[in-house]
N, C-alpha and C positions, 0 to 999 in steps of 0.2 A: 679718230684722232688717237695718237699714241698716249699711253699713260705717262704723265710727267714723272721724272725721277724725284725721289724725296731728298730732303736735306740730309747730309751726312749726320749720323747719330751724334758724333762728338760735337759737331758744330751746333746742332739743335739744342743739345743739353747745355752747352756752354752759354748760348744765347738765353735759354730759359732760366738758367741760374742767375744770369745778370738781371733778367726781368724780375725774378722773385726778390733778389737782393735789394734792388733799388726801391721796390715797393715796401720792403721791410724797414727801410730807413725812416719810414713814418714813425717808428718807435723813438726816434731821436727828438721828436717834437712833442711838447705837452698837448693836452686837449685844447682844442680851439673853440672859442665861442662864436655864435650863440648856440647853435643846435647841439654840437658836441657836448658843451657844458650842461645843457638841459638834460640830455639823455643820460649823461654820466651821473648827475645828481639823483635822478630817478632810480638808477641802479644802485647807487651808494645807499640810499635810504632803504631799499629792499634788503641789501646786505646787512646793514646795521640793525634793522628791526626784525628781520626774519619774516616779514609780512609780504608774501608773494601774491596776495589777492588784491590788495588796495594800492593803486598807484597814486603818488603825490608829487607835485612840483610846487616849490615855493610855499610849502605847507598847506596847500589846498588840493582838493580832489582833481585828478588829472585824467582826462579822456581825450586821447589823441592817437597814440600808437598801441598796438597789441604788445604782449609781454615777452615774447620769445627772445629778442635781442637782449633785453635787460636781464633775463634769467641766465643767458650765456655769460654776460658780464659778471653777474653775481658768482657764477661758478668759478671764474678766473680770479675774482676777488678773494674767494676762499683759499685759493692757492697762492696768490701773489700780493694780497692786501689791496688797499685802495690806491692804486698806482695808475700811471699812464698805460703801462703794458697790460694791466688787467682789463682796461677799457678797449684797447686797440687790437690785442691779439685775437680775440674771437673773430673780428672782422677780417683780419689778415689771413687767418686759417680758412675762413669761408672763401676768400679770394683765391687761395691755393686750390680749394675744392672746385671753384669755377674754372680755373685753368685745366684741371683734370677732366671735368665734364665737357668742356669745350673741345678738347682733343678727342674724347671718346665719342661725342655726338658726331663730330665731323668724320671720324673714322668709319662710322656705320655706313655711310653712303658715298664717300669721296676717297680719292687716293691719299696715301700717307702724307704727301707734301702739303695737301690742303689742310689736314689736321694740324700739322706742324706750324704752318704759317698762320692759320687762324688763331692758334693758341698764343703766338707771339704778338699778333695784331691786337688781340683783346688785352693782353697784359701790358701793352705799351700805349694804349689810348690815353690821352692826357687826363681826361676826367676820371678814368679808373685809378690812375696814380694819385690824383688829387683826392678822390673819395676814400682812399686808404689812409690818407693823411688827415682829412677833415671828415671823420667817420660819422655817417648817418645810417640809415637802414639799408642803403643800396648794396654794400658788399655782401650782406646776409641774403638779401632778396635775389641777387644775381645767381647765387648758388641754388636757391630754391626755385628758380625758373629754369635754368639750363639743366639742372638735375632731372626734374620730371620730364623735360623734353627728351632727354636721352632715354630714360626708362620707358616712357610711353611709346617712343619710336621703336624700341625693342619689342614692345608688346605688339605693335602693328605688324612688325616683321616676323612674328611668331616666336618671340622670346619666351623664356621660362616664367613661371607664375610669380616668382619673387620680384620681377621687374614691375608688375602691377602694384605690389605692396609698397615697394620703395618709391615708385612714382607718386602714389597716393600719400605716403608719409611726407615726402618733400613738398608736395602741393599744400598739405596742411601746414607745414612750416612756413611756406610763403604767405598763407592766410594769417598765421599767427605773427607775421612780421609786418604786413601791410594791409590785410583785409582780403576779401575774396575776388574783387574785381580784376586786379592785375593778373593773377595766374589764369583766370578764365579768358581774359582778353588777349593774353599772349600765348600760353601753351595750348589752351582750348581752341583759340582761333587758328593757331598754327596747324594743329591736328586736322581741323576741318578743311583748311586750305590744302594740306597735303593729300588727304583722301579725295577731295574734289578734283584736283588737278592731275591725280594719278588714277582716276576712275576706280576708286575703292570706296564708293559710297556705302556699300553694305557693311564695311568695317565700322562705320559710325554708329550703327544700330546693334552692334554686338552686345550681348548681356554683360560682358566683362566691364563695360564702362559704368554700368549701374553699380557693380561691385566696387569699382574704383571710387565712385561718389560716396558710397556708404562707408568705405574705409577712411576716406578723407574726412567725412563728418565725425567718425569715431576719433580720429587722431586730433581733430581741432576742438573736440569737446572740452578739454581743460580750459582753454581760453574763453569759451562761451560760458562755462560755469563761473569763472572768475569775474567776467563782465556782469553776469546776472547778480552775483553776490555783492559786488561793489555798488552797482547803480540800480538795476531793475528791482532788486529787493528793498531798495531804500528810495522810494519816489520823493521823499521829503528833501533829499539833497539838492543843493543849488549848484548846477553845472552849466557853464556858458550863460549865466545870468538868469536861469529859470529852473523851477523844480520839475520833477517828473521826467528827467532825461533818461532815455533808455540806452544802456550800453550795447545791447544786442542790436538795436536799430542803427546805432552809430557804426557798429562793426560791419553790418551787412549793407548799409545804404549811405548814411551821411558821411562816413569817412572818405569814401571815394566818389560815389555818384553825387553826393551833396556838393562836393567841390567841382565836379564836372558840370552840373546844372547850375551851380552858384546859388543854391538855395539852402545850404547847410550852415552850420555854425562857423565854418572856416571858409572864407570867400576871397576871391581875387578878381583881377581884370585881365583876361587872357588875350593873347595875340595869336591868330591862326598861323602866322609865319615864325613864331617864336623858336620852335625847334628846328626849323629849316636853317636859320642862321646860327643857332646855338651849336648844332652839330659840327659846324665848320671849325670851331675851336675845341669843342668837347672831344671830338674824334681825331684831333691832331695826333700824328701827321697823316692819318689814313682817310680823312673825310672825303676827299675827291674820289678816291678809289671806291669807297663804300657807295657814294651816290651813283657813280658810273656802273658799278656792279648791280645795284638794285634796279637802276634804269634798264640795263640790259636784260635782267631777269624778267621784269615786268613787260618789256617789249617782246620778249620771247613768248610770253603767255598770250599777248594780244594777237601775235601772228600765228603761232602754233602750226608752222609749216614744217613738214618733214625735212626739207632741204636745209632748214635752219635749226637742226637738232642740237647744234653746239650751243644754242642759246637756252636750251631747256636745262632744268636743274634736276639732279638725282633725287632731291627731296624738296618739298615746298613748305615744310614747317618753319624754316628759317625766314623765308620771305613773308609768310603769313603772319608770324608772330611779330616780326620787325615792323611791317607796314601797319598792322592793326593797332599796335600801341602808339606808333607815330601819329596815326590819324586821331586816335582817341585823345591823346595828350594835347595835340594841336587844337582840337575842338574844345578842350576843357577851358574853364575860366580861371582855374588855379594852376599855375605853371611854375616850375623851378628847374634850373638847368640839369640837375642830376637825375631827373625822373627817368630818362631813357637809358641810363647806364645798364639797367637790367637786361636790355636786349642787345647790348654790345657784342656778346658772344655770337649771336645770330648774324649781325652785321659783319663780324669778322669772318665767319664762314663764307658769306656771300663774296666778300672781297678776296679771300684766299682762293676760292674757286675761280673767280674771274681772272686772277693772275695766272693760275695754272693753265688757263685756256688760251693765253696770249701767244702769238707767234714771237719768234726771237726778236724781230724788228720792233714790234709793239712793246714787248717787255723792255727793250733797251730804251725806248722813248719814255716809258713810265718811270724807269730807273732815273733817267735824267731829270724828269719833272719832279719826282719825289726828292731828289738831291737838291734841286733848287729850293724847294719848300724847306728842306732841312737847313740850308744855309741861311735863308731869310729868318726862320724861327730862331736858329742858334744865334744869329746876330742880334735879334731883338732881345732875347733873354740875357745875353751878355751886356747889352746896353742897360737893361733894367738893373742888373747887379752893380754895374759901375755907377749908375745914377744914384742908387740907394746908399752905396758905400758902407756895407756892413763891416763889422769888426774883422771878419775873416775874408775880406775882399781878395787879398793875394792868394789865399788858399783856393777860393772859388775860381779865380782865373787860371790857376794851375790845374784845377780839376777839368775845366773846359779844354785846356790845351792838351792834357794827357789823354782824355777820352777821344778827342778829335783826332789826335795823332794815331792812336791805336786803331780807330775805325778806318782812317785813311789807309794805313799800312795793310790792314787785313782785307779790307773790302774795296780797294782801289779798282780792282777789276775782277772778273770772274776767274775762280780757281777750280779746276776739275775736282779737287779734293772736297769742295763744298757740296758736291752732289748736284742739286737742282740749280739752274741759272737764277732762280728767284732769290737765292741766298744773298746775292750782292745787294739788291734792293732792301731785303729784310734786315740784313746786318747793319746797313747804314741807318735805317730808321730806329733800330734798337739802340745804336750808339747815340743818336740824337736824344732819345727819351731817357737814357741813362744820364746824360748831361743835365737835362731839365729836372728829372727827379732828384738828382743829387743837389742841384742848385737850390731847389725848393726846401728840401728836408735837412740839408747839411750846412748850407752857407747863408741863404737869404732869410728864411723864416726863423731860424734860431735867434737872429738879431731882431727881427720884427716883433717877436713874442714878448719883448720887454715892454711893449705898449699894451699888453693884455693886463690891465690894472688889477683885476681880481686875483689872478694867479700870482702875480708878483707880490701883492699885498699878503696873500696867504703864506707864501714862502718867507716873507719878512716877519710875520707874526710867529710862524712856527719856530724860528731861530732865536726868539727873544722871550725868555720865561715870563717877563712882566705882561706880555701881550697874549699869552696862551690861556685865553678865557673865551667865554661865549661872545660871539659877534652878532650884532643886529644889523640888518640891511634896511636902510631908510631911503625912500624915493621910489614909489611904485612904478612910475613910467620908465625908470632906468633899470628895473630888474631884467636880467638877461644880458646886460652889457658886461657886467663884471661880477655879479653876485654868484652866478653858477660856477665859474671857475674857482672863485674863493671857496664856495661851499664844498666843492669836490676836494680841493687840495689842502684845506685846513684840517688840523688834527683835533679841533675843538667843535662844540656844537654851534649851530647858527639858527637865527630866527628872522622872520620877515615882519616888518612893521607896515600895517595897512591903515593905521590911524594914530594921530598924536597921543590919544588916550592910552594906547598900548605902551608907548614909550614912557609916558608919565608914570604909569603903573610900575614899569620895570625899574626906573631910576629911584623909586621910593626905597628900594632895598640897597641902594648904593650906586656909584658910577657904573655906566655900561659902556661897552666898546661898540662903536658904530662905524660901518663902512658906507659912505655916501658920496655924492658929487659935491663939488665946491658950492654951487648955488643952494643945494639942499642944506649943506652945513651952515651957510649963512642964514637960511630961513629958520633953522633951529634956534639960533641966537635971538632972532626977532620974535620967536614964540616963547621966549623966557627960559630957555635952556642955557646952561653954561657949557661951552664947547672948547675942549682943549685938543688941538690938532697934534696927533702923534707922528704922522707921516703923510706925504703926498705922492701920488703915483699917476703918471701920465697915461691916458687911455686913448686908444684908437680901435675902430672896428677892423680887426686884423684880417678878416676874411674878405674884405672889400677894398682892395688896394686902388689908389688913384695916383695920378702923376704928381699932384700937389703933395701928397703924403710921401711919396718916394723921393722927392727932391728935398735934400737937407735944408735948402734955403727957405722953403715954404712949409716944411713939415710942422713947425710949431703952431701954425695957424689951424691945423687939422686936429690938434690934440685938445682934450679936456681933462680936468683934474679930478681924481678920486681921492677922498680924504679918509684916512683911518683916524678916528677921533675918540676921545673919552667924553661922554656926555653925562651931565648931572643936573 
């Protein structure tokens, strides 16, 4: 088969610029609760106290995630202060690193067009855009997975010694972001699959991998030291309701395998088909291409016939990493939609390779099918925007019309100046995701965020000198709804109340400022406190939209009130 022609450089870089730009519009939105707010407050406390050993949340010992993402946040806080940008920029820069490594990894074994298209597919997957807005660990972890995959593949192919060092360093970074299971189950499984299906079994037993393990252990040792100092050296501490909790055990076992086996402190109820249907929307608009590409690659392995060599892959790390994590997370009892983001670069490579192998007729059919998907998705998001009726509704509709018009004019049909025929399909999908990313970050969510009560209350207090004092949070079962965004954005100290006696002791020194829900405010009155309501803020869980909330006629029924009050 002839090597397919690449995208023209100008076109590729223009599309890549659009992809990066639309992801960076995440900076236009404040930090979103709950998880963003939690992680942001952990980092803020590290920044304010200078204590990089002990992690706290809600003023109690916190054992959940390793420290590396928080340390990167602290670094940017030293440059930019406690701001939205300081929290999100590290993740966005890691996203850019993932784009770079996706291209470099694909370029090792595939034609240039595969590297180009894979990079654009990864950067425009819906949940990648969403994760750069609603930042958790995944933007960091994606870089720390695709990075080692590239460097270790270079090692397998006889690359220079520094690739082993860089691969080990990035693997350690992955462990210091999420623990050891994920990099082993992705990059490790992928390398085993590649060596197995390319008959390079001897490569797996090369002494260099022992050196890689030792280097990784060396690089991860600061995290292990911190965990030991905070938890293992203090068995008297109560964590997850019991003393003697080992931070090292949690890092190596309970954090990941405890969730998988559902016998650790963090438990769930998994569905073996959860990620099968989740990927249909998380990988929009590329999901069907990815499923088809993976199915074709697996079918090629099953048959392994020379006459079907077009079904064979130049490398099997992508397939091995993507399938192993898919199976692992599907079997887990603790599942969240963003877990598979970290292997989206590998799925993107598989899909791009599949597209590059299509005949002109098959490519035309896929282009039509993807365009139909784009029209349906575009119509749906437009309907959501019109239903919600944000303040900038007209601007949002103009955005949709403008990007749609540009996409139609430029990619109506194939132009020889584009280089590869794949450009028409790719350009249309990039146009679609620019529309969606812009609607989320520039028009829809800026209006929705007015219902994140804690953030709005903090802004309210920050602009009124009389309210610029310590705030106490009251109502333990509501912590995480609004307390974290308030804690991050306020310019004043905050404290958490876990017993009425704490509040009674505080008010002996004078009136205190409290943020709580309306029912809890009423309960304070019943418990003998005098409550003067200073302001009321509507609250909704903004990361879980429903039709009832989006509809202005029924929105009020989904809201609850948060009260900023003076208690004495």
